[in-house]
Backbone bond lengths (Angstrom), bond angles and torsions (degrees), N, CA, C in turn:
res aa  C-N    CA-C-N  psi(-1)  N-CA   C-N-CA  omega(-1)  CA-C   N-CA-C  phi
1 M - - - 1.439 - - 1.548 109.82 -
2 T 1.321 116.07 126.24 1.473 118.70 -179.99 1.509 110.97 -80.62
3 E 1.330 115.04 146.70 1.454 120.98 -177.26 1.526 109.03 -77.13
4 A 1.310 117.05 139.39 1.474 122.91 179.30 1.513 110.46 -62.63
5 V 1.350 116.61 145.59 1.452 122.35 178.07 1.530 109.57 -73.56
6 A 1.296 116.88 119.67 1.480 120.50 -176.80 1.524 111.30 -77.81
7 S 1.317 114.34 149.28 1.468 121.15 176.78 1.534 107.87 -69.80
8 P 1.365 116.29 142.76 1.495 119.70 178.15 1.540 112.16 -85.02
9 C 1.316 117.32 6.04 1.483 120.42 -177.87 1.529 110.45 -60.39
10 I 1.361 116.69 131.08 1.432 121.61 177.09 1.536 111.91 -117.95
11 D 1.335 115.49 23.59 1.450 123.81 179.11 1.530 113.38 62.26
12 V 1.321 115.70 28.61 1.485 120.61 168.60 1.549 104.49 -115.50
13 C 1.308 114.15 75.45 1.447 120.06 -170.74 1.545 110.12 -94.37
14 R 1.320 114.17 84.06 1.460 120.67 -175.93 1.538 108.49 -139.15
15 M 1.336 116.50 113.14 1.460 119.29 178.79 1.537 109.93 -78.87
16 N 1.319 114.99 128.26 1.465 121.42 -179.06 1.498 109.42 -86.67
17 P 1.349 119.46 117.99 1.460 121.51 -175.86 1.539 113.28 -65.89
18 R 1.318 117.24 -21.29 1.454 119.87 178.79 1.507 112.60 -79.72
19 T 1.325 116.99 -37.82 1.453 120.35 -177.09 1.525 114.05 -102.70
20 D 1.332 118.00 -16.80 1.473 121.93 -173.49 1.514 112.30 62.37
21 L 1.327 116.42 28.62 1.452 123.17 176.88 1.525 110.75 -124.61
22 C 1.338 116.00 153.97 1.457 119.27 171.43 1.494 109.95 -69.99
23 D 1.343 116.17 131.22 1.475 119.54 179.00 1.503 113.83 -66.84
24 G 1.338 117.71 -17.93 1.456 121.62 178.45 1.516 114.86 -88.39
25 C 1.333 117.24 -48.97 1.479 119.81 -173.23 1.521 114.28 -113.59
26 F 1.338 117.67 -5.95 1.475 123.18 177.34 1.516 112.44 64.80
27 R 1.325 117.77 25.22 1.456 120.15 173.24 1.538 110.12 -96.29
28 T 1.300 115.51 156.36 1.492 121.04 174.05 1.544 107.14 -78.75
29 I 1.312 115.12 166.12 1.482 119.75 178.79 1.512 109.95 -64.41
30 D 1.328 120.34 -33.71 1.456 122.00 177.48 1.503 111.76 -68.28
31 E 1.351 116.32 -36.81 1.455 118.92 179.69 1.529 110.55 -70.69
32 I 1.322 116.67 -35.41 1.481 120.02 178.56 1.529 109.31 -70.72
33 A 1.324 117.14 -47.76 1.473 119.29 -178.56 1.523 112.90 -65.19
34 G 1.340 116.73 -32.30 1.468 119.34 -177.84 1.521 114.72 -88.90
35 W 1.341 116.96 -4.83 1.452 120.70 -173.82 1.522 113.40 -50.36
36 S 1.315 117.15 -48.81 1.458 119.20 -174.46 1.535 113.03 -65.98
37 S 1.332 117.00 -23.00 1.492 120.21 178.89 1.507 113.66 -95.07
38 F 1.359 116.36 -7.35 1.468 118.90 179.50 1.514 111.29 -72.70
39 D 1.337 117.79 145.43 1.470 120.73 168.21 1.529 107.77 -79.39
40 D 1.355 116.01 175.47 1.450 119.45 -174.75 1.544 111.70 -63.44
41 A 1.304 118.61 -35.93 1.479 120.54 179.13 1.552 111.05 -63.34
42 Q 1.358 114.71 -42.44 1.436 118.92 179.54 1.569 110.67 -66.38
43 K 1.321 115.78 -39.75 1.455 119.67 177.98 1.539 110.88 -63.68
44 R 1.321 117.85 -43.22 1.451 119.91 177.72 1.546 111.00 -62.67
45 A 1.331 116.81 -38.71 1.467 120.77 178.20 1.518 110.35 -64.15
46 A 1.328 117.74 -41.33 1.444 122.39 179.57 1.539 110.77 -66.90
47 L 1.307 116.79 -38.42 1.468 120.45 176.45 1.514 111.24 -64.63
48 A 1.320 117.18 -40.18 1.461 121.15 179.28 1.527 109.92 -63.27
49 L 1.326 115.43 -44.30 1.491 118.00 178.13 1.514 111.41 -63.53
50 A 1.327 116.37 -43.55 1.484 119.42 179.76 1.533 111.79 -63.23
51 S 1.323 115.18 -40.42 1.468 120.21 177.55 1.535 110.68 -61.40
52 G 1.278 117.00 -41.79 1.464 121.77 178.52 1.514 111.83 -65.21
53 R 1.313 117.27 -40.07 1.459 120.17 178.95 1.501 112.02 -68.79
54 A 1.343 115.91 -32.55 1.465 119.24 -179.67 1.507 113.49 -65.45
55 R 1.342 117.00 -24.95 1.448 118.26 179.30 1.505 111.95 -117.78
56 M 1.309 115.42 36.13 1.454 120.52 177.57 1.526 109.17 -75.37
57 V 1.286 117.09 -161.42 1.468 123.41 -166.98 1.531 111.30 -72.73
58 R 1.318 115.54 141.21 1.446 122.77 177.99 1.521 111.20 -111.43
59 V 1.353 116.78 137.31 1.435 121.68 175.76 1.526 108.36 -61.47
60 G 1.311 117.79 135.31 1.475 121.95 -176.39 1.496 113.76 94.73
61 E 1.334 118.57 -14.18 1.451 121.08 178.39 1.528 110.58 -59.51
62 R 1.346 115.26 137.65 1.486 120.42 -177.08 1.537 108.70 -122.39
63 M 1.294 114.00 152.16 1.462 120.41 171.58 1.532 109.73 -140.88
64 E 1.337 116.17 144.12 1.483 120.08 -172.93 1.523 108.79 -138.27
65 A 1.330 114.55 156.38 1.484 121.44 173.84 1.496 107.65 -157.34
66 T 1.323 115.19 162.48 1.457 122.54 177.92 1.534 109.25 -120.70
67 L 1.330 116.06 140.81 1.438 120.30 -178.85 1.552 108.72 -130.91
68 E 1.310 116.92 120.79 1.462 121.62 173.46 1.512 110.24 -95.52
69 L 1.329 116.92 141.10 1.463 120.60 -172.94 1.532 112.31 -127.45
70 P 1.331 116.91 73.67 1.471 118.38 175.12 1.528 109.38 -68.37
71 P 1.352 117.13 162.15 1.448 120.48 -177.62 1.526 115.13 -53.83
72 D 1.334 117.35 -40.63 1.464 120.56 -178.16 1.528 110.57 -63.53
73 S 1.321 115.88 -35.94 1.476 119.83 177.86 1.520 110.87 -63.48
74 I 1.331 115.92 -43.43 1.454 121.09 -179.68 1.553 111.61 -62.32
75 K 1.333 114.99 -43.28 1.440 120.26 -179.12 1.552 111.78 -67.79
76 S 1.299 116.56 -44.75 1.470 120.86 -177.56 1.474 111.77 -68.36
77 F 1.359 118.58 -40.21 1.459 121.21 177.77 1.541 111.07 -64.06
78 A 1.326 115.76 -45.75 1.489 118.73 179.25 1.514 111.82 -60.92
79 T 1.333 117.11 -38.01 1.456 120.49 175.90 1.526 111.11 -64.98
80 L 1.307 115.75 -43.65 1.470 120.77 -179.03 1.527 111.80 -58.50
81 V 1.331 119.06 -40.67 1.454 121.97 -178.45 1.535 111.83 -94.94
82 N 1.318 116.11 9.92 1.465 122.44 178.15 1.505 114.62 58.29
83 D 1.338 115.47 39.16 1.452 121.49 175.11 1.546 106.07 -94.98
84 Q 1.330 116.70 106.32 1.467 121.84 -171.89 1.537 112.75 -92.35
85 N 1.304 119.20 8.12 1.468 120.11 179.20 1.523 108.35 -58.39
86 P 1.363 117.10 125.99 1.488 119.65 -178.04 1.511 113.35 -63.66
87 L 1.337 118.92 -16.43 1.461 120.58 176.05 1.538 111.26 -62.90
88 H 1.296 117.55 -17.55 1.476 122.21 -179.47 1.524 111.56 -102.32
89 H 1.334 119.46 -7.45 1.483 121.45 -170.35 1.545 112.89 -129.14
90 D 1.330 116.58 -37.04 1.460 120.81 -168.94 1.542 110.50 -104.17
91 D 1.329 116.13 107.35 1.468 120.94 -175.80 1.524 112.20 -57.98
92 S 1.316 116.87 -45.99 1.492 120.63 -176.13 1.507 109.63 -66.62
93 Y 1.324 116.48 -44.13 1.477 119.82 178.70 1.522 110.93 -61.86
94 A 1.328 118.14 -42.98 1.443 122.32 -178.52 1.537 111.21 -67.35
95 Q 1.337 117.00 -39.79 1.453 120.13 -179.02 1.536 111.91 -65.62
96 A 1.347 115.92 -31.07 1.454 120.37 179.24 1.529 112.53 -83.06
97 S 1.330 116.85 -4.08 1.467 120.55 -178.98 1.512 110.63 -84.90
98 R 1.313 118.24 178.12 1.441 123.75 178.01 1.513 111.79 -63.46
99 F 1.338 117.95 -18.00 1.487 120.41 -175.24 1.512 110.48 -90.26
100 G 1.329 118.85 -25.59 1.464 120.88 175.80 1.493 114.61 79.85
101 S 1.352 117.79 2.31 1.458 121.47 179.40 1.497 107.41 -166.64
102 L 1.365 114.34 171.08 1.466 118.58 171.81 1.517 109.75 -57.50
103 I 1.344 115.74 144.94 1.459 119.18 172.91 1.525 107.67 -123.80
104 A 1.309 116.77 152.32 1.443 122.28 -179.28 1.540 110.02 -74.52
105 S 1.334 115.49 143.81 1.454 120.13 167.48 1.530 108.82 -55.47
106 G 1.324 116.34 140.36 1.472 117.64 179.78 1.517 112.84 -58.05
107 T 1.349 115.86 -23.42 1.464 118.58 178.93 1.498 114.62 -69.76
108 Q 1.351 115.26 -20.76 1.486 117.83 -174.94 1.542 112.72 -73.72
109 P 1.335 120.11 -57.16 1.444 117.05 175.98 1.528 113.92 -63.21
110 T 1.329 114.95 -32.48 1.447 118.64 177.47 1.533 113.04 -63.34
111 A 1.321 116.38 -45.81 1.463 119.90 177.52 1.502 112.44 -61.65
112 H 1.327 117.56 -42.53 1.443 120.36 -179.76 1.523 111.13 -68.67
113 L 1.326 116.86 -37.17 1.464 118.70 178.06 1.544 109.97 -64.40
114 M 1.326 116.46 -43.28 1.484 117.22 176.63 1.511 112.78 -63.65
115 A 1.338 116.14 -35.55 1.450 120.07 -176.66 1.546 111.60 -66.54
116 V 1.319 116.97 -24.48 1.461 120.36 177.57 1.526 109.58 -56.90
117 L 1.325 117.53 -42.55 1.442 122.36 179.58 1.501 111.70 -64.21
118 A 1.327 117.57 -48.50 1.444 121.21 -179.53 1.504 112.35 -60.18
119 T 1.340 115.75 -42.38 1.455 119.34 179.73 1.512 113.31 -67.12
120 H 1.318 117.09 -41.11 1.442 121.34 -179.07 1.520 111.65 -65.63
121 F 1.323 117.64 -54.28 1.446 119.99 -172.57 1.528 113.77 -75.54
122 S 1.324 116.30 -27.59 1.473 118.12 -179.05 1.556 112.78 -70.19
123 A 1.337 116.16 -9.89 1.457 120.68 177.06 1.562 110.62 -65.21
124 Y 1.327 117.70 -24.71 1.449 119.49 -178.90 1.532 114.34 -142.27
125 A 1.323 116.34 2.33 1.481 118.69 -176.72 1.507 109.24 -154.07
126 Q 1.346 115.71 -172.30 1.486 120.96 178.83 1.537 108.23 -117.48
127 P 1.362 116.58 96.52 1.473 119.09 179.56 1.484 111.74 -83.87
128 L 1.326 115.46 151.10 1.469 122.77 176.28 1.524 108.76 -144.02
129 G 1.320 115.99 121.25 1.458 120.46 178.54 1.520 111.34 -71.13
130 L 1.346 118.29 135.51 1.424 123.44 177.21 1.557 112.03 -109.84
131 E 1.334 115.78 -42.33 1.437 119.45 -175.66 1.524 110.52 -156.43
132 F 1.335 115.29 134.71 1.461 121.34 177.32 1.523 108.48 -130.56
133 S 1.343 114.66 140.00 1.465 120.65 171.37 1.494 107.38 -122.51
134 I 1.360 115.27 123.75 1.469 119.10 -174.39 1.536 108.30 -122.24
135 K 1.329 114.74 136.80 1.458 121.32 173.15 1.538 108.06 -121.88
136 L 1.347 115.58 117.36 1.454 120.48 177.72 1.548 108.00 -85.71
137 V 1.318 115.34 105.79 1.458 122.05 -171.09 1.530 112.69 -84.24
138 R 1.328 116.14 -39.94 1.450 122.15 -173.30 1.547 109.16 -149.78
139 A 1.316 114.95 146.92 1.491 119.35 179.59 1.525 109.91 -61.69
140 V 1.353 115.64 141.14 1.438 122.01 175.18 1.532 107.60 -99.54
141 K 1.343 116.25 117.27 1.433 120.09 -171.57 1.557 110.91 -96.32
142 A 1.320 114.67 161.00 1.465 120.12 174.16 1.499 111.25 -55.16
143 N 1.318 115.57 136.67 1.455 124.72 -178.30 1.521 116.07 76.00
144 D 1.344 116.15 3.34 1.466 117.95 171.05 1.562 110.32 -64.21
145 V 1.286 114.62 151.59 1.477 120.96 172.96 1.534 105.94 -120.56
146 L 1.311 115.68 116.56 1.470 119.88 -176.33 1.515 111.46 -99.65
147 K 1.317 114.48 135.55 1.454 120.69 170.76 1.558 107.02 -104.11
148 M 1.317 114.57 118.55 1.485 120.57 -173.53 1.522 108.15 -111.50
149 H 1.327 116.13 140.26 1.437 119.02 174.48 1.525 112.35 -149.74
150 W 1.322 114.13 154.70 1.452 121.98 175.34 1.534 106.70 -129.25
151 Q 1.344 115.86 154.51 1.465 119.96 171.62 1.530 107.76 -139.06
152 V 1.332 114.86 137.13 1.465 122.12 178.48 1.528 108.62 -75.67
153 V 1.328 116.46 122.71 1.475 119.92 179.21 1.545 111.68 -105.59
154 D 1.346 115.99 -16.86 1.471 118.65 175.43 1.493 108.15 -158.59
155 A 1.316 118.45 143.20 1.437 123.61 177.09 1.545 110.59 -158.47
156 H 1.297 114.43 128.34 1.472 118.79 175.67 1.533 109.01 -152.88
157 W 1.348 112.95 152.24 1.461 119.64 -179.26 1.532 109.90 -67.06
158 K 1.308 115.37 135.31 1.484 122.23 178.25 1.514 106.24 -123.93
159 A 1.338 115.89 104.11 1.457 120.36 -175.76 1.526 113.80 -56.70
160 S 1.320 116.17 -40.21 1.487 119.55 -177.39 1.518 111.61 -63.58
161 L 1.330 117.82 -23.62 1.451 122.66 178.69 1.529 112.98 -99.55
162 N 1.330 115.72 -8.44 1.452 121.61 -176.20 1.550 112.33 56.96
163 G 1.334 114.68 40.69 1.426 117.82 -178.36 1.560 110.87 -173.22
164 D 1.333 114.80 178.46 1.448 118.82 175.73 1.516 110.32 -82.79
165 L 1.319 114.81 131.28 1.488 120.60 170.93 1.493 106.14 -86.21
166 V 1.347 117.01 120.58 1.456 122.18 -169.14 1.521 110.64 -123.13
167 K 1.324 115.80 133.08 1.458 121.26 173.57 1.510 108.30 -113.95
168 L 1.330 115.12 138.09 1.454 120.07 -176.16 1.524 111.24 -137.08
169 E 1.328 115.02 154.38 1.461 121.42 171.38 1.543 107.56 -117.67
170 G 1.342 115.45 137.17 1.472 117.95 -176.21 1.502 111.70 -136.61
171 E 1.325 115.38 166.85 1.430 121.29 -177.74 1.526 109.78 -159.89
172 A 1.315 115.40 154.30 1.472 121.13 171.25 1.531 108.05 -130.06
173 Q 1.311 117.26 135.09 1.448 123.52 -179.98 1.511 109.21 -124.60
174 N 1.327 116.78 144.44 1.465 120.41 175.96 1.539 110.42 -81.89
175 Q 1.328 116.05 -179.32 1.454 121.43 -174.91 1.546 112.78 -67.49
176 L 1.333 116.16 -11.24 1.445 121.31 177.97 1.560 110.92 -93.19
177 G 1.298 114.84 -0.81 1.469 120.09 -178.54 1.534 112.79 82.44
178 E 1.338 116.40 12.49 1.472 120.27 179.20 1.534 108.31 -86.08
179 T 1.309 115.48 135.53 1.452 120.03 175.84 1.531 109.95 -74.49
180 V 1.332 114.53 126.40 1.471 118.55 179.18 1.550 113.10 -109.88
181 V 1.315 117.18 -25.70 1.453 122.14 177.63 1.534 108.59 -140.89
182 K 1.336 115.09 136.50 1.468 120.54 169.52 1.510 106.67 -121.00
183 A 1.351 116.50 146.47 1.456 118.92 -174.53 1.499 112.60 -150.83
184 T 1.304 116.95 155.39 1.435 122.53 167.57 1.532 106.83 -130.81
185 A 1.298 117.38 154.80 1.450 121.72 -178.35 1.500 111.48 -147.23
186 T 1.335 113.72 148.78 1.439 121.71 169.57 1.547 107.42 -124.86
187 I 1.318 116.19 121.07 1.452 120.45 -179.29 1.527 110.40 -130.93
188 V 1.307 117.20 166.07 1.466 120.91 169.27 1.501 106.17 -115.37
189 V 1.350 115.44 136.41 1.457 122.37 179.44 1.563 106.20 -117.96
190 M 1.308 115.01 109.52 1.442 120.48 -175.57 1.529 111.81 -101.29
191 P 1.337 118.19 151.42 1.464 119.55 176.48 1.519 109.26 -60.52
192 A 1.340 115.39 148.63 1.468 120.82 -177.51 1.527 112.69 -77.23
193 A 1.330 115.72 -19.45 1.467 119.85 -177.57 1.515 110.41 -69.10
194 A 1.314 114.02 156.02 1.482 118.94 177.56 1.512 109.35 -68.34
195 P 1.356 117.86 149.53 1.452 120.68 -178.86 1.541 111.59 -68.13
196 L 1.328 114.34 152.87 1.455 119.27 178.97 1.522 110.13 -64.22
197 E 1.319 116.19 129.52 1.490 119.29 179.17 1.523 107.34 -94.15
198 T 1.310 113.99 140.63 1.474 121.22 178.15 1.509 108.87 -80.38
199 R 1.286 116.07 134.67 1.478 120.59 179.63 1.515 110.76 -74.71
200 E 1.298 118.51 134.07 1.495 120.08 -178.98 1.504 109.87 -83.18
């Protein structure tokens, strides 16, 4: 005989108006109200969702990555995104320019900076980008090494999205400590567990 699935209630029964979740068990009001009528599979699904919500995004959370940009990387990325600017392909042309060397397409550091978020949050959840604002501050030159980072400035559960609505501020700096990209982002980070299915 299998053991019944226990309720996650810890007697902190307070619905948070910002998240629409119980501050104690991280269930929605529908999951709490329907608990007694759920079968064991539905209860386990609700517990998985609540567990995911309990360890969602924290304000102040940081993520970092490093990106090296040798000339071949700059040329191949520009080709991949069909950016035909000779500053990204032609060594002689680029050396004679104001930059003195090949420079990366603006899409290259931007794409890698955005990918830091996807890589970080997908380790335990399902992230989805909603909005990004990018400012290209300084040209990224061949052989630059970029240190990229993001920091969470706001995060709260959004029931209509079934996840945390997260706002972040990001930046990339070259090896000289110069800021080359500044960014802001709004993403949703959803629990990795499958959604609760309604019993027919």
